[in-house]
N, C-alpha and C positions, 0 to 999 in steps of 0.2 A: 225253230219248226220241232229241234227235239226235246229241250224244254218244257212246254207247256203239256207233250203227251205225256214225259216223266215226271212232273208234277201234277198230273191229274191221276197218274197212276198207281200214283205214291201215296198221294192223300188217300184213294181206297184204298192198300195194301198197310199203309197205319194204322185200317182201324183193326186191325187182326190184335193186335199187341195187349189191346183189353181183355178180349177171350182166354189171350197166351199164357196171361197173367194170371186170369182168375182161375186159369185150366193146372197151371204151377201149383200157385197156393192154395187149390180147393175151394175157392171161395162159394164156388156154386159144383152142383154134382151133374154126373152125366146126365140121368134122366132130369135136370131143368132145360139143360143144354140142350136134349132130344124135343125138352118140351121150346124151346125158342126156336127152332130148326123147323117143327111142325107150322106152328105159327107164322114163320115167314112163307115156308109151299103151299099152307092152306090160306093163306088173306093177305100178306102185305106184297107178295109177288103179282098174284092175278092184280091186285087192286092198282100195282103199278106198270103192269102190262095193258088193263084197259083206261087208266089216265093216259097214256101214251100214245095210243092209238086214236084218241076223241081228236081228230083231226077231218080236217073237211073233206070234202070224199073229191077226188080228181081221177078219172083215165090214166093218167101217166103212172100216178100209186100205185095202183090194182096193177099195169100192167108188170113195173116195178117186182110188187110180191108173186107176177107170176114168173117171173126171171128168178129170183130165188127160190122159187119153190122146184122148178125146172132144172136150174146149178146145182142145188142140194142134193136133190136126187142122185142126178149122174154121179157126185163126188162118193156119196155113200154109196152107191151102185160098187164105183171104183175101190173103193175102200174093204168090202168086202171082198171081192175076186183078190187085191194085194193079200189081204190076210191070211186067204188058204195056204199060199204057196208060204209064208213066213213060219206060220204055228208049225208047217210040215218040216220045214229048215230045220227049226228049235226040236224038234222031236221031242214035243210036248207029251204028258199023258192026258189021255182023256179028261181027265177030271179038269186040268186046268187048260187045254186047249180050245175049246170053243170058250171058255172063262175069256183068256189074251185075248179071241178072237172079237169079244164084247166088249171089252176096255180098250182096242183101239181104233173100235168105230164110235161108241157115244162117249159123250161127255157131258161136260157140268154147264150145259148152254143156260138154260133157267137162272142156276141158284149163284154162278158166279160171272160168266158170259155176259148178261143183261143188265148185271151191272157196270161190268168192265169197261163196256161199250157205250153205255149211258154218261158215263165221266169222261169219256171222249169225245163224243160226236153227240150226244144230247137225246132230245124224247126220237127225232124221227128213226134214230139209230135203233132205238129198243123197239121201232114198231116192226122193221127189218128183224131184228133179231129173236122177236115173239113168234113172225112168221117160220123162220129156223125152228125155233122152240118145239113149235105145234109138230113140223115134221119128225126131227127129232124125238119126241115124246111116241108119237105115235108107231116109227120104225122098233123104238126100243122096247115098248111095253106088250110087241107083238115079237118081234123079229129077233130083238134082244133078249126078250124072254124064254125064247126057244132057244136060243144058245145057250142061255143059262142052265136051265132044266136040262138040254143035251150033256150038259157038261156035267151037272148033279147025277145021272141018270135018272132021274125023274118022268115021269108020266108028261108027253106034249098038251099043254092045256094054259090056253089063252083068252082069257073074259074082254067081254065089253069092258066091266069095270075096274078094269087096271089101266085102260087105255083114256078111260077119261078122267083123268087126274083135275086137282082143283086148278093146277095149274093150265092143262087145255083149258078146259070150259073160262078159264080168265080170258083168254087168246080169242077162240071163239067169240064170248062175248062180243070183245072189243072190236072185231072181224066184223060182225053183224051190225054193232052200231056206227060203223066207218060206211059198211057199204050202204046203208039205210041211209047216212047223210045224219044220225040223232046226235044230239048235245047231249049232255046230261046236266039238269039244273043245276045250276051254281051252286047251291048247298049242298045236292049229294056228289056233286063231281067235285068240289073242295075235298069235303072229307074223304072222295075216295083217294083224290091227292096225295093227302096228309096220309093215308095208311102205306099207300103205296110210297112214299120221298120215307119211311123207316127202313126198308128194305135193306138196302147197302150196306147201315152199319149193323144192322143186325146179323143179316149174312157172313159179313167177316168175321162179328166176335164169334161167331157160332163155329167159323172157321181156325182161330186162334186157338179154340178152344180143343179142337181135335187135332190141332197139332202140338197140343201142349203134351199132349198121351204119346207121342210119338218118339219110341226109343230108338237109339242109331244101332244098337247090340242086336235087335232084331232085323234089324233091315240092312246091317252092311253085310252080309254074305249070300242075299238072294239075287243075282242078279240078274235072273228074272223078272224084278218086280221091275228094276232099273231098265231093264228092255221096253217093258209096258209102258213107264210112264216115257222113255226118251220116243219111243213109238209115237205117243198120243200127244205131246205136248211141241214134240220138234217136228217128226216126219211128217205124220198127217196134214198139218195145218203149210210147212212146204208141197205136200203134194196139190193141197187146196191153191197155194200161190201161183206154183208153177201150170195148173189146169186152165187156173184164171185168166194167167196171164197170156196165153194161147190163145183162150176165150175172146177173154173182151179187150187185151192189148193194155189199156189206158185206166186206173183203180177210179172208181165212183167210190162212194157211200158203202155200196151195194155189195162192192168186190172187198173192200175192208171189212166191212163188221162179217162175209163168211170167211174170210182166212181168220180172223180174230175169234170166233165164234168157232172154228173148229180146232183152235189149238189149245180152247177149255181144256182143263185137267179131267181125268177118270172122272166117269158118271158116279155119284157115291151111292148109287142104286145098284151098284156092282156088289158092294158089299151084303144089301138087305134081300137082294135077290136070294146072293149064295148063301145068307145066313137061312132065308125062307125055303129052301129046296137042299139045305144041310151038303151043300158044295162046298171049294176051299173058300173058308170065306177069311180067315187069319189071312192069305196070299192076296186078295179081294184089298182087304182095309190096309193092307202094304203098301199097295199099288197106288191107292185114292189118295193116301195122306203125300206120298212120295212127288207125285204126278201134280199133286197141289204146290209144293215146296219149290216143285222146277220150275213153273208154271210162273212164280212169281217174277222169278229174272227171267222167261224166256218171250214172257205175254208181251211185256215195254222193250223187247226187241223188235217183236213181226207188226207191233204196232209204229216202230220208226220205218221198215222195210216197207211199208204197204203205204209211206207217204211219200218212196222214194223214187 
């Protein structure tokens, strides 16, 4: 049981190495890597989700989606409530207080979570992870953006344009096709599947490049960045694990996907939002990269735990 899990995850994480080497050797530039990430977010990831959601409609699958929605909203609400006393105990300044809350709550469900659960459980898991990504994105671009704006002292403003990201559009389109029981023509569906298949190697390459720029000296003394990482990749999935164990008892693929996706590293948009609203983007960048490094070790542990 353990080796198939580890081997599946190792195959995914090995894909980080080329990006790391290219970054260290300066084979590509930061702008080129950003373009690669943009290609994933705007094209290959939505195609991966649409392809995974090309399943025959069933009432049971629809009920499973409702289950994911209900449980995820409860976990997000609990995380939001728990994050309030945590930041008070840490006595963080306002500029980091709400940013820290954001980093505890929101993870890279789409950018990292979907490739990981696909490697472990196949396209059925991607379907349910896509539903969770939809919830995550809607909350991240509304509640999450408000937290970042408040942290940066900016005017609270959330628009529909930000919420309707390409990833969310891909999930909605895939869900509509599923609900209407429409299968894409073989020619079009095959092309969508081929584009979507490029997602995992491209994502891992981009992550490897980002990690190549991580300087130990810059993060060694910032214990609060470590606290954010430990909270996100260890405490949050542990909380989800406990809640789901109390709720469901035995774990099906639904509970496994929920636990693993809630244990994903801090959402990289924490850095983007902080830069946009002139918040503490340096702190956000350190925490995002550190959580990605730590998650490489922690994700396999939780993948094994949910099988026990």
